[in-house]
N, C-alpha and C positions, 0 to 999 in steps of 0.2 A: 692609124695615122698619129703623128706627134710632131710638134713644131721643133725646129732645130734649136731654138732657144732653150727648150727643156733639156736638150742633149748637151748643152754647154757651149753653144756656138759663139755667143757674145764673149764669154770668158776666153775662149780660144783666140778670137780675133783681137782681143785686147793684148795678147801676149805674143802672137805670131802674125807677122805681116803677110797677108795672103790676098789673092785676088777676090773679086766680088763673088757673093754667094750665087750658086746656080743649082738647077734641079738635079744635077748629077752628083751632088755632094751628099755624103752620109757618114754616119759614125758606126764603127764596127762593134756589134753587140757580143758576138761570139765567133771563135775561130775553131774550125774543124779541119781535118786533113784535106787540104786542097780547096776548101770552100769556106766562105764566111757569111754570117748573117749581118746585114747592114741596115740600120735604121735611117730612113730618109723622110723628107717632108711629105712624101706620098705613100708611105707605108714601109714595111720591112721586106727586104728582098734577099735572095740567096745568090751569091756571086762567086764565080771561080776565082781562086787566088793563087794557084800554084804557078810556078815559073814556066811551065810548058804552055799554059793557055792564057794566063793573065798578061797584061801589058806591063804591070809594075815590076821594077827590079828589086823593090823592097818588100819583104814579106809583111803583110798586115798583122797587127796585134790588137787584142781587145782594148778599146779606147781610142784607136786611131781614127782620124778623119781621112776619108778616102774619096777619090773620084771614081765613079763606076761608068762603064760603057756597056750599052746593049748591043751585043753582037748578033747578027741575024742567024748565025748557025749555032753559037754556043750559049746564047742567052746573056745574062749579065756577067761581066768580068771586071776585076779591079784594074782600073787604068793607071792609077798612081796613088801613093800614100802621101798625104800632105805633111809638111814639117811638124815635128813634135816639140812641144815646149818642155816636156819632162818625160822621163821613162824610168820605170822601176826595174832594175836589172840585178840578177844574181849570176854566179857562174853556173853553167849548165851542169846539172848533176850527172848527166849521161856522157859528158865529154871531159877531156883533160883540161883543155884551155879554150873555152868558147862561151860567149855570153848567152843568157836566156832572158829575154825581155818579158816580164810578167804582165805589165800594163803600161799604157802610155797616156799622156795628157792628164796626169793625175795631180791633184792639188794637196791631198792629204793621204797619209798611210795610217790605218788603224791596226795596231799590233794587238791581236786578240789573245788574251790569256783566260784561263778557266780556274774558278775557285775550287774545283774538285781535284786538282792535280798540282804538283810542286811547280813553283815559279823558278825558271832557269835564267839567272841573271846574264850569263854569257850569251845565251841565245837572244835575249832581248837586245843586248848591245849590238849583236850582229844585224838584227832587223832594223834597229835605229840607224846603223851605218848605211844599210841599203836605202832607207828613206832619205837620209841626208845626202847621199851620193846622187840621188834622183831629184834633189832640190825640192822635196815635198815636206810639208809639215808632218810631224809624227804625233800620234796620240796613243796612249796605252788604255786598252779597254779590258776590264775584268768582267767576264760573263759569269752567270750562275751564282751571283752573290748571295742568293738564298741559302747556299751551302755554308755561308760564313765568309769572313774576310781573312785570308792567310796573313800570317805575320810578315811574310816576305813582301806582300803588297804594300804594307805601311812603310817598309824600308825603301821603297822605290822613290818616295818623296825626297829622301836624302841623296840617293844615287843619281836621280835625273830631275832636279828641281825645275828645269825649264820645260819639261814635257807634261802636257795635260794628261790627267788620269781620270777615267770615268768608270765607276762601278755600275753594273747593270744586272737587272733581273727581268725576264719576260713574264714572271709571275706577279711581281709586286710593282712593276712599272718604274723601279728605281733606275735613274739615269736616263730615262727616255727623253726628257727635255734637253739634256746635255747632248745626247746623240743627234737629236733633230737640229740642234744649233750648228752641228758640224756640217749638216747637209743643206747648206744654203743653195738656192737656185743657181745653176750654172757651174757649181763646184762638183768635182769628182773625187770620191773617197774609195780607196782600195783596201780590202780586208786581207790581212796576212796572219797566218797562225797554223798550228798543227791541226790534224784531223781530230774532230770531236770536241774542240774548244767552244763551239757554238756560233761559228760564223754564219751558217745558213739560217739558224734560228734568229739571229740578229736581223738578217735581211727580211725574213718573214714578219718579224715584229715591227719593223719600220715601214714595210710595205703594206701592212694591214691585211695580208692574205698569204696563202701558201705559195710563194714564188719558187722556193727551193726545197728539195726533199731533205729531210733530216733522218738520222738513224741513231739508235741508242748506242751509248758508249759501253764497252765491255766492263763489267763490274770488277773483274779480277785485277785489272791493271789500269783502268780509266782510259784505255786507248780507244780512239775512235776509228771508224772506217771512212774511207773517202766517199762523201756524199756528192759534193760538187766535183764533176769529172772534167770540167773545162772552165777556163776563166770566162766569166759571163757578166755583162753589164745590165744593171737593173735600174729602172727609173722609180724614184720614190714619189708617191702622190703629193706629199707635202713640199716637195722640191728637192733637188739634188740627185746625184747619180752615184750608185754603188757598183764597184766591180768586185764580185765574189770570186775567190780563187780556191782551188783544191788545197788540201792540207800540205804544208811544207815541212819536209823532214830535214833536209840539209840546207844550210844557209851559207853557201860559198859566196865570197865577195868577188866583185869585178870592178877594176879601176876605182878602188875605194879609198885611196889615200886622202882625198879631200873629205870624204864622209867620216873617216876615222878621226881626223883632227877635229871635226865639228862635234862628234859625240863625246870624245875625250878632251873636251875643251881645256879643262884645268891642267891636264898633263901637257897639252900642246902649248899653252901659254907659258908654262914653266920652262919648257924645252927651248924657248926662244932666248933664254938667259944662260943656257949651257955654254961652256967654254968652246966646245967643238961643235961645228955645224952638223956633223954626222954622228953625234953622240947617240949611243944605243941605250943609255941610262942604266947600264949594268955595272961597269967597273971603271969608267973613265973618271979622271980627276975633275973637280970643279963642275960636277953635274948638278944643275939646279933642280932637276926632277928628283934625284936621290935625296937632295937636301930637303925637298918638300915631304918626302916619305919620312925622313928622320924627325922632322918637326911635326908630323901628324897631319899635314895639309892634304896629303895624297895617300890613299890606302895602298899597301904593298900588293894586295890581291888584284886591285884594279889596274895597277901598273903592269902586272904580269899578263893580264888579259889584253891590255893595250899592246904590249910587246908581241904577243902571239899574232894579233891581227896585222901589225906592221910587218912582221916577218912573212906572213902569208902573202900580203900585198907585194912585198919586195920579190918574193920567189916567183909570183905570177909575172911581174914585169920582166924579170930575167929570162923566164921561159919564152915569153913573147919576143923578146929581143933576139934570143937565139934562133927562134923560128924565122924571124924577119931576115936575119943574116943569111940563113940557108936559102931563102927565096931570091936573094940578090944574085 
């Protein structure tokens, strides 16, 4: 049994106007095919969640607050999913144009990198866009710092001065106090990163026990195997909630225009001074962004990465518009 306060209920009600608390409300800890594990004030229950048997028209996601109903024939079923104040979304890697919600009611996104493999700047930017699109605070975490600090990690202070960065080691306790400061009571933190970067190890480290299975990384290429097989919510004894996720390979964006502008703030600010409202910052005259590049305020490589993301978002919008026109 666990109090709903420890699950973040007070934080939720501060951000979402909802009816009074009742015994049939809980928070989704884990989602499986057609069923979910729900933490309630009276204990954890297993509830049906597929559209054939559940009452809810919205599929529940790890982190959701839900109302459950006890059916005399089917047992517990999800009656409804309560409104979400945030959701972390990417484009579904298995579909051409469809969103995949990774977690909901999230306050912060921890992008986990590993000191034993190269740091991919473009990938970090994509994950930062995912966090910004979901209105969640982003933090960069370098795990396995006992391997040393990559030179690219130091460069991130210049690339993302507004983003908090934490170096961690489960062997030396480096960064533990900073991590615990992220996990204030009522707050939910989701971990995103590739397989093998140490997300499950971080969970176990903060939980003080083996909550998540971990596996060795292949020595030949530093690649990891999927240890976490489903997005899972874990309560940390010192306070706070973590949602651990399987390793993410592809980071497709979804409705990310707002998030792109937030992450590439300097380029967005300069673009407001361009002569043309639809300036692509490539060959148009009186382009304030290209002027920033020529004066050294904006790096050409960063502008190219920004343009690729903007083009991807524009293509998605056009595809969805064509699909909507066909449905009319």
